[in-house]
C-alpha positions as CSV (number, residue, x, y, z in Angstrom):
1,M,11.0,25.8,7.8
2,L,15.1,26.0,8.9
3,G,14.6,28.9,11.2
4,I,18.7,29.5,10.3
5,C,19.3,33.1,8.3
6,V,20.2,32.2,4.2
7,K,23.9,33.0,6.1
8,S,23.7,30.3,7.9
9,A,22.2,28.3,5.4
10,Q,24.9,28.6,3.0
11,D,27.5,28.0,5.6
12,R,25.8,25.0,6.0
13,D,25.7,24.3,2.9
14,K,29.8,24.4,1.4
15,A,30.0,22.8,4.2
16,G,28.2,19.5,3.7
17,E,25.9,19.5,6.9
18,I,23.1,20.4,4.8
19,H,22.1,19.1,0.9
20,C,20.1,22.3,-1.7
21,V,19.5,22.0,-4.7
22,R,20.2,25.2,-7.6
23,T,17.8,26.4,-9.5
24,A,18.3,27.9,-12.6
25,S,19.5,31.1,-11.4
26,R,21.7,29.6,-8.9
27,R,19.0,30.1,-5.7
28,R,20.2,27.8,-3.2
29,R,16.4,25.8,-2.1
30,V,16.6,22.8,1.0
31,T,13.7,19.9,-0.2
32,E,11.6,18.9,2.8
33,S,12.9,15.7,3.0
34,E,16.0,17.4,3.9
35,T,14.4,19.6,6.1
36,N,12.7,16.6,7.7
37,R,16.2,15.3,8.2
38,V,17.4,17.5,9.6
39,Q,15.6,18.3,11.5
40,G,15.4,15.1,12.9
41,E,11.4,14.2,11.8
42,H,11.6,10.5,9.5
43,E,10.2,10.4,6.9
44,M,6.1,10.0,7.0
45,R,5.5,8.9,3.9
46,H,5.7,5.4,2.5
47,P,6.5,4.2,-1.1
48,A,2.4,2.5,-2.3
49,I,1.9,0.0,-5.3
50,Y,-0.6,0.2,-8.0
51,A,-2.1,-2.8,-9.9
52,R,-4.7,-3.2,-12.1
53,V,-6.7,-5.4,-15.1
54,F,-9.3,-4.7,-16.7
55,S,-11.8,-7.2,-16.2
56,S,-11.7,-9.7,-13.3
57,E,-10.6,-12.8,-15.2
58,L,-6.7,-11.8,-14.9
59,K,-7.1,-11.9,-11.4
60,R,-4.7,-14.0,-10.9
61,D,-2.1,-11.7,-13.1
62,L,-3.6,-8.7,-10.5
63,E,-2.1,-11.0,-8.2
64,S,1.7,-11.9,-10.3
65,Q,2.0,-8.3,-10.4
66,V,1.4,-6.8,-6.9
67,N,3.5,-10.5,-5.8
68,M,6.6,-9.0,-7.9
69,L,6.3,-5.3,-7.1
70,K,6.4,-6.8,-3.3
71,Q,9.3,-8.1,-3.9
72,G,11.2,-4.5,-4.6
73,Y,8.6,-2.5,-1.8
74,A,7.6,-5.7,1.2
75,A,6.2,-2.0,3.3
76,A,4.0,-0.8,0.4
77,E,1.1,0.4,0.6
78,V,-1.1,-2.3,-2.4
79,Y,-3.8,-0.3,-4.1
80,Y,-5.7,-2.1,-7.1
81,G,-8.4,-1.8,-9.8
82,I,-9.9,-3.9,-11.5
83,S,-11.8,-2.2,-14.6
84,S,-11.6,-0.6,-17.4
85,G,-7.2,1.5,-17.0
86,L,-10.2,4.6,-19.4
87,R,-12.4,4.9,-16.6
88,F,-11.5,7.1,-13.7
89,D,-13.8,6.2,-11.2
90,R,-11.7,3.2,-10.2
91,Q,-11.3,2.9,-6.2
92,G,-8.1,1.8,-6.3
93,F,-6.5,4.5,-7.8
94,L,-8.8,7.2,-6.5
95,N,-7.4,5.8,-2.9
96,L,-3.9,5.7,-4.5
97,L,-4.9,10.0,-5.4
98,R,-6.6,11.1,-2.2
99,A,-3.1,8.6,-0.5
100,V,-0.9,11.3,-2.7
101,Q,-3.1,14.5,-2.6
102,E,-2.8,14.0,1.5
103,K,1.3,13.7,1.0
104,G,1.1,10.1,2.3
105,V,2.7,8.6,-0.4
106,S,6.5,9.3,-0.8
107,N,6.6,7.8,-4.8
108,V,3.7,5.6,-6.6
109,I,5.6,1.9,-8.4
110,V,3.7,0.0,-11.3
111,T,4.7,-2.4,-13.4
112,H,4.3,-0.8,-16.8
113,R,1.8,2.6,-17.3
114,D,-1.1,2.7,-19.3
115,S,-1.0,3.5,-23.1
């Protein structure tokens, strides 16, 4: 992906010009984000907020979840749902999964996980 030979990658890693992670067998691997940084590309992914309540009567709690999470992640895309956590056909949840699969989301922020 970087368009350089292994020896050049090793030298650049030793010089601190690129950051490599080491596998269990001590091989160097360059992450996608590091490759983008070296090539001068900007991160195209964004954080996503997912908030959910199980009934429309708790809509105020949903708004409070979103507002709290937006304080730390103002640029995040917001996905939400009003339904049981046992249902997987929630439109907001499915939209979030689609965005993750399309590599448009860097990380997902939630207030707490369902148990």
